[in-house]
C-alpha positions in Angstrom: 31.8 175.7 97.3 34.6 178.3 97.2 34.9 179.2 100.8 33.9 177.9 104.2 34.4 174.2 105.2 37.2 173.4 107.7 39.5 170.5 106.8 40.9 167.8 109.0 44.2 167.9 110.9 47.2 166.2 109.2 49.7 163.6 110.6 53.1 165.4 110.2 55.0 162.1 110.3 53.2 160.3 107.5 54.5 160.8 104.0 54.3 159.5 100.5 57.1 158.3 98.2 57.6 159.9 94.8 55.5 157.5 92.7 52.6 157.8 95.1 52.8 161.6 95.0 52.9 161.5 91.2 49.8 159.4 91.0 47.8 161.6 93.5 48.9 164.9 91.9 48.5 163.6 88.3 52.1 164.4 87.2 55.0 162.5 85.9 58.0 161.4 87.9 60.2 163.6 85.7 58.1 166.7 86.7 58.3 165.7 90.3 62.1 165.3 90.2 62.6 168.6 88.3 60.3 170.6 90.6 62.1 169.2 93.7 65.6 169.9 92.3 64.7 173.4 91.3 63.0 174.2 94.6 59.4 174.6 93.2 57.9 171.9 95.5 60.4 170.2 97.7 59.5 167.2 100.0 59.0 168.5 103.5 59.2 165.2 105.4 62.4 163.8 103.9 64.5 165.1 101.0 66.8 163.0 98.8 70.2 162.5 100.6 72.2 160.9 97.8 72.1 157.6 96.0 69.4 155.2 97.1 67.5 157.6 99.4 63.8 158.2 98.9 62.0 161.6 99.1 59.0 161.6 101.3 56.2 164.1 100.5 53.7 165.4 103.0 50.0 165.7 102.2 50.5 169.5 101.9 53.3 168.9 99.4 51.0 166.8 97.3 48.3 169.4 97.5 50.6 172.0 96.2 51.8 169.7 93.5 48.2 169.2 92.3 47.6 173.0 92.4 50.8 173.5 90.3 49.6 170.9 87.8 46.2 172.6 87.5 47.8 176.0 87.0 50.1 174.6 84.3 47.1 172.9 82.6 45.3 176.3 82.3 48.3 178.0 80.7 49.9 179.9 83.6 53.6 180.3 83.1 56.0 178.4 85.4 57.5 181.8 86.5 54.0 183.0 87.7 53.5 179.6 89.3 56.8 179.9 91.2 55.7 183.3 92.5 52.3 182.0 93.6 53.9 178.9 95.3 56.4 181.0 97.1 53.5 183.0 98.5 51.6 179.8 99.4 54.6 178.4 101.3 54.4 181.4 103.6 50.9 180.4 104.7 49.8 177.7 107.0 47.7 174.6 106.0 44.6 176.1 107.6 44.9 179.2 105.5 45.5 177.1 102.3 42.2 175.4 102.8 40.3 178.7 102.9 41.7 180.3 99.7 40.7 180.2 96.1 43.4 180.9 93.5 42.2 182.9 90.5 44.0 183.5 87.3 43.5 185.4 84.1 46.0 183.1 82.4 48.9 185.6 83.0 48.8 186.2 86.7 47.7 184.3 89.8 45.6 186.0 92.5 44.7 184.8 95.9 41.1 185.3 97.0 39.9 184.6 100.6 36.4 186.0 100.3 33.6 186.0 97.7 33.9 189.8 97.4 37.5 189.5 96.1 36.3 187.0 93.5 33.6 189.4 92.4 36.1 192.3 92.2 38.3 190.2 89.9 35.5 189.1 87.6 34.1 192.6 87.4 37.5 193.7 86.0 36.2 192.4 82.6 38.8 189.7 82.0 38.0 186.0 81.9 39.3 184.3 84.9 39.3 180.7 86.3 39.4 179.6 89.9 40.9 176.8 91.8 39.2 176.2 95.2 42.1 174.7 97.2 39.7 173.1 99.7 38.1 171.1 96.9 41.6 170.0 95.6 42.4 169.1 99.2 39.4 166.7 99.3 40.4 165.2 95.9 44.0 164.6 97.1 42.7 163.1 100.3 40.5 160.7 98.5 43.2 159.7 96.1 45.8 159.2 98.8 43.4 157.1 100.9 43.9 154.3 98.4 47.7 154.6 98.1 50.5 153.5 100.4 52.0 155.7 103.1 55.3 155.6 104.9 56.2 156.8 108.4 59.2 159.1 108.7 61.9 158.0 111.1 63.3 161.3 112.5 65.6 159.6 115.0 67.4 157.4 112.5 70.2 158.3 110.2 69.8 158.6 106.4 68.2 155.7 104.6 70.8 153.5 103.1 69.4 151.3 100.4 72.2 150.4 98.0 75.9 149.5 98.0 77.1 152.9 96.8 75.1 154.7 99.5 76.4 152.3 102.2 80.0 152.9 101.1 79.5 156.7 101.2 77.9 156.5 104.6 80.7 154.4 106.0 83.4 156.7 104.5 81.6 159.8 105.9 81.2 158.2 109.3 84.8 157.8 109.9 
């Protein structure tokens, strides 16, 4: 089903560490790290704050990671994916659930109705589609089996090793 179903509300304080995000999205940790450092898909709950800190990805972040992976697998260039992801970041989660991404292998198009899909297909080029709502359900199912972590917004940065503790102490005073 390309359009229609509404999807559940998300807990904004529950996140997933890098290895869990990789498993759910089907990507390597190297890809995850590169995409975060270059701003393609950055963790929205907690970013890396130096040595020893852990990124924390939201459900929406992992959904976008999986969409990026699917687009890469079908041959869409990273430049086109960056353009599409920038556009997706401007939309809310509810909107994401209602769209289908279509591509002819060179460009990515957003379709929010069956009529738009028909217009693209009638253009004569071969296209493929990614129903984001379906990817949402896949990610939801995968993450149900994986560990979560609660974000601690009122605490300082996570300090997990000696070097990070020394930096934190030096910066504090």
